[in-house]
C-alpha positions in Angstrom: 0.0 0.0 0.0 1.4 3.5 -0.9 2.1 6.1 1.7 -0.8 8.2 0.6 -3.2 5.2 0.8 -1.8 4.4 4.2 -2.3 8.0 5.4 -5.8 8.1 4.0 -6.7 4.8 5.6 -5.4 6.0 9.0 -7.6 9.1 8.8 -10.7 7.0 7.9 -10.0 4.5 10.6 -12.2 3.8 13.7 -10.0 3.9 16.8 -12.1 1.2 18.4 -12.0 -1.6 15.9 -8.9 -0.2 14.1 -10.5 -0.7 10.7 -11.9 1.6 8.1 -15.2 3.2 9.2 -18.4 1.3 8.8 -21.5 3.6 9.1 -19.4 6.4 10.7 -21.1 8.5 13.4 -19.8 11.6 15.2 -19.9 12.4 18.9 -20.7 15.9 20.2 -17.0 16.4 20.9 -16.2 15.9 17.2 -14.7 12.4 17.1 -15.8 9.7 14.7 -16.4 6.0 15.2 -18.2 3.1 13.6 -21.8 3.2 14.7 -21.9 -0.4 15.9 -18.5 0.0 17.7 -19.6 3.1 19.6 -23.0 1.6 20.5 -21.3 -1.6 21.9 -18.8 0.6 23.8 -21.6 2.6 25.5 -23.8 -0.5 26.1 -20.9 -2.1 28.1 -20.1 1.1 30.0 -21.8 2.7 33.1 -21.4 6.2 31.7 -21.6 7.7 28.2 -18.2 9.2 27.2 -16.1 9.6 24.1 -13.6 6.7 23.7 -11.0 9.1 22.4 -11.0 12.2 24.7 -13.2 10.7 27.5 -15.6 13.6 27.5 -18.7 12.5 29.3 -22.2 13.3 28.1 -25.2 13.8 30.5 -27.5 12.1 28.0 -26.7 9.5 25.4 -26.4 11.3 22.1 -28.5 10.2 19.2 -26.2 8.5 16.7 -26.8 9.6 13.1 -24.7 8.5 10.1 -22.2 11.2 9.1 -23.1 11.0 5.4 -20.2 13.1 4.2 -17.7 10.9 6.0 -19.4 7.8 4.8 -19.2 9.0 1.2 -15.4 9.5 1.7 -15.1 6.0 3.1 -17.0 4.5 0.2 -14.8 6.3 -2.3 -11.7 5.3 -0.5 -12.8 1.7 -0.4 -13.4 1.8 -4.2 -9.9 3.1 -4.8 -8.2 0.7 -2.4 -10.2 -2.4 -3.5 -7.9 -5.4 -4.0 -6.7 -5.6 -7.6 -6.7 -8.8 -9.6 -3.8 -11.0 -8.6 -0.8 -10.8 -11.0 1.0 -14.1 -11.7 4.6 -14.8 -12.6 5.2 -15.0 -16.3 8.2 -17.4 -15.9 6.7 -20.1 -13.7 5.9 -23.1 -15.8 3.7 -25.5 -13.8 2.2 -23.7 -10.8 2.1 -20.0 -11.4 3.2 -18.1 -8.3 2.1 -14.6 -7.3 4.2 -11.9 -8.9 6.0 -9.4 -6.6 7.3 -7.0 -9.3 6.8 -6.2 -13.0 9.6 -5.1 -15.4 8.8 -2.4 -17.8 11.8 -3.2 -20.0 11.2 -6.9 -20.2 7.4 -6.5 -20.2 7.1 -9.4 -17.7 6.1 -10.0 -14.2 8.2 -12.1 -11.7 7.6 -14.0 -8.5 10.1 -13.6 -5.7 12.3 -16.5 -7.0 12.4 -15.4 -10.7 13.0 -11.8 -9.7 16.4 -12.7 -8.4 18.2 -12.2 -11.7 17.0 -8.6 -11.9 18.5 -8.0 -8.5 21.8 -9.7 -9.1 22.7 -9.2 -12.8 24.2 -5.7 -13.3 22.5 -5.2 -16.7 19.1 -6.2 -15.4 19.5 -4.0 -12.3 19.0 -1.0 -14.5 15.6 -2.1 -15.6 12.6 -0.3 -14.4 10.7 -2.4 -11.8 7.2 -1.5 -10.5 4.6 -3.1 -8.4 3.0 -6.0 -10.3 0.4 -5.0 -12.9 -1.5 -6.9 -15.6 -1.6 -4.0 -18.0 2.2 -3.6 -18.6 1.5 -2.5 -22.2 0.0 0.7 -20.8 3.3 1.7 -19.3 5.1 1.6 -22.6 5.4 4.5 -25.1 3.4 3.6 -28.1 5.6 5.7 -30.4 9.1 4.6 -29.2 8.3 1.3 -27.4 10.2 2.5 -24.4 9.1 2.6 -20.7 7.2 5.7 -19.7 9.6 6.8 -17.0 9.1 10.5 -17.1 6.2 13.0 -16.8 5.8 16.1 -19.0 4.3 18.9 -16.8 3.7 21.1 -19.8 1.5 18.6 -21.6 0.4 16.7 -18.5 1.3 13.3 -19.9 3.7 10.4 -19.3 6.7 10.2 -21.7 9.7 8.0 -22.4 13.4 9.1 -22.6 13.3 9.5 -26.4 10.1 11.7 -26.1 12.2 14.2 -24.1 14.6 14.8 -27.0 11.9 14.7 -29.7 8.3 15.8 -29.2 8.8 17.1 -25.7 12.2 18.7 -26.1 12.8 21.7 -23.8 9.6 20.8 -21.9 9.5 20.7 -18.1 9.9 16.9 -17.5 10.4 15.1 -14.1 10.6 11.5 -13.1 7.5 9.5 -12.8 8.2 9.0 -9.1 8.7 12.7 -8.5 5.4 13.6 -10.1 3.5 10.9 -8.2 5.1 12.0 -4.9 4.0 15.6 -5.5 0.5 14.7 -6.6 0.2 12.5 -3.5 1.2 15.4 -1.3 -1.4 17.6 -3.0 -4.1 14.9 -2.6 -3.2 14.5 1.0 -3.6 18.3 1.6 -6.9 18.2 -0.2 -8.0 15.3 2.0 -6.9 17.1 5.1 -8.8 20.2 4.0 -11.9 18.0 3.4 -11.6 16.5 6.9 -11.3 19.9 8.4 -14.4 21.1 6.6 -16.2 18.1 8.0 -15.1 18.9 11.5 -16.0 22.6 11.0 -19.5 21.6 10.0 -19.9 19.1 12.8 -18.9 22.0 15.2 -21.4 24.3 13.5 -24.2 21.7 14.1 -23.2 21.4 17.7 -23.3 25.2 18.1 -26.8 25.3 16.5 -28.0 22.5 18.8 -26.6 24.3 21.8 -28.4 27.5 20.9 -31.6 25.6 20.2 -31.4 24.0 23.7 -30.9 27.4 25.4 -33.8 28.9 23.5 -36.0 25.9 24.4 -35.2 26.3 28.1 -36.0 30.1 28.0 -39.2 29.4 26.1 -40.3 26.8 28.8 -39.7 29.4 31.6 -41.8 32.0 29.8 -44.5 29.5 29.0 -44.7 28.5 32.7 -45.0 32.1 33.8 -47.7 32.7 31.2 -49.6 29.6 32.2 -49.7 30.9 35.8 -51.2 34.2 34.8 -53.8 32.7 32.5 -54.7 30.1 35.1 -55.6 32.8 37.6 -57.6 34.6 34.9 -59.4 31.4 33.8 -60.4 30.6 37.4 -62.0 34.0 37.8 -63.9 33.7 34.5 -64.9 30.1 35.4 -66.8 31.3 38.5 -68.9 33.7 36.5 -69.2 31.1 33.7 -70.6 28.5 36.2 -73.5 30.8 37.2 -74.3 31.7 33.6 -74.2 28.1 32.5 -76.7 27.1 35.3 -79.2 29.7 34.2 -78.8 28.7 30.5 -79.2 25.0 31.4 -82.5 25.7 33.1 -83.8 27.6 30.1 -82.5 24.8 27.8 -84.3 22.1 29.8 -87.6 24.0 29.5 -87.1 24.4 25.8 -86.2 20.7 25.4 -89.4 19.6 27.2 -91.5 21.6 24.8 -89.6 20.1 21.8 -90.0 16.6 23.2 -93.8 17.0 23.4 -93.9 18.3 19.8 -91.8 15.4 18.6 -94.0 12.8 20.4 -97.1 14.1 18.6 -95.3 14.2 15.3 -94.0 10.6 15.7 -97.5 9.3 16.5 -98.8 10.9 13.3 -95.9 9.5 11.3 -96.8 6.0 12.5 -100.4 6.5 11.4 -99.3 7.9 8.0 -96.9 5.0 7.4 -99.7 2.5 8.1 -102.0 4.3 5.6 -99.1 4.4 3.1 -98.6 0.6 3.4 -102.4 0.0 2.8 -102.4 2.3 -0.2 -99.2 0.6 -1.7 -100.8 -2.8 -1.2 -104.1 -2.0 -2.8 -102.4 -0.1 -5.7 -100.4 -3.2 -6.6 -103.3 -5.6 -6.5 -104.9 -7.0 -9.7 -108.3 -7.5 -8.0 -110.2 -4.6 -9.4 -113.4 -5.5 -7.5 -111.5 -5.3 -4.3 -110.1 -1.9 -5.1 -113.7 -0.6 -5.7 -114.9 -2.1 -2.5 -112.3 -0.6 -0.2 -111.7 2.7 -2.0 -114.0 4.7 0.1 -112.7 3.5 3.4 -109.0 3.8 2.6 -109.3 7.3 1.1 -111.1 8.7 4.1 -109.2 11.6 5.9 -106.8 10.7 8.7 -107.2 12.1 12.1 -104.1 14.3 12.1 -103.4 17.9 12.8 -102.8 20.5 10.1 -99.3 21.5 11.3 -98.2 25.1 10.6 -94.5 25.8 9.9 -92.7 25.2 13.2 -90.0 27.6 14.3 -88.0 26.7 17.4 -85.7 29.0 19.3 -82.1 28.2 18.8 -80.7 30.5 21.5 -81.8 31.7 24.9 -82.2 35.4 25.3 -79.8 36.7 27.9 -79.2 40.1 26.3 -77.9 41.9 29.3 -75.5 39.1 30.2 -74.2 38.9 26.7 -73.6 42.6 26.4 -71.5 42.4 29.6 -69.6 39.4 28.3 -69.0 41.0 25.0 -67.6 44.1 26.7 -65.4 41.9 28.8 -64.2 40.0 25.8 -63.3 43.2 23.9 -61.3 44.4 26.9 -59.4 41.1 27.3 -58.7 41.0 23.6 -57.3 44.6 23.7 -55.1 44.0 26.7 -53.9 40.5 25.7 -53.4 41.6 22.1 -51.1 44.3 23.2 -49.1 42.0 25.5 -48.8 39.3 22.9 -47.8 41.8 20.2 -45.1 43.2 22.5 -43.8 39.7 23.1 -43.7 38.8 19.4 -41.8 42.0 18.7 -39.3 41.0 21.4 -38.8 37.6 19.8 -38.5 39.0 16.3 -35.7 41.2 17.6 -33.7 38.2 18.9 -34.1 36.1 15.7 
């Protein structure tokens, strides 16, 4: 693993399981852990504290996935996924795993067959790299030489012959030098991203802290307001009780009158339904003689009242009381409205 990959892995490593984060979560103090690791740690502990800095939390924080950090972990895992195994090109029967590839020989060697490149002076000058399957991609298509250099002017890999032909007088450096510089730049960018993550985590903590203070202040003001309104309500309820008693008495009298009317109407409905059944029955019969015989009796008038349009009172007249209540209501609205408006203006000034 390269030094950059190692450094990246260490930054994305859980200090509990010592592996790359799995569902990373952040504590209020800003440290990151695998969700399951931190949960097990807290489940097995009497208090709730950060495994790194030991800061103790009064209440167990709600663990939510740090999506930004998780995306970084997923991207890192993709880049560091195990590559297909490269086998030795020299082994005849059982192919062993290659440890190096030679750009000059265009072959990969296991530890045994690599020996000649380490011992023979002529072979020691060959360019060896970590084993790869695509050796042809490391060869200049034009000159069929190893791509050992990097042209910064054209941002491309070149061979030695390219530096004296197409890339003459260009700013060229060794492949290793360019890679080392790019790794440093990537590491700086990664550090910057990590810092931005921590800054935003800190910002979230600050917002939550402010929200908690605001919630406590609101609860205090709510409690004080409830006490005032409770006293006011008790006073109103005493007057309300007397008014309700008077209204209930009037209501009962009106209900008694309505019940009597309904009783008479229901009796007449019963008689009308009976007559309707008889009429329906005789209308549907095919016995014409029977219709003629009972026509007179079934068409005689029923003994029911000729009800005029009925109008019932829907409210009890308590005009003097209602005038007093309306006046009290208007006064309360005016006083309370001013108080509430003032409080709203105070809150608006703090937002």
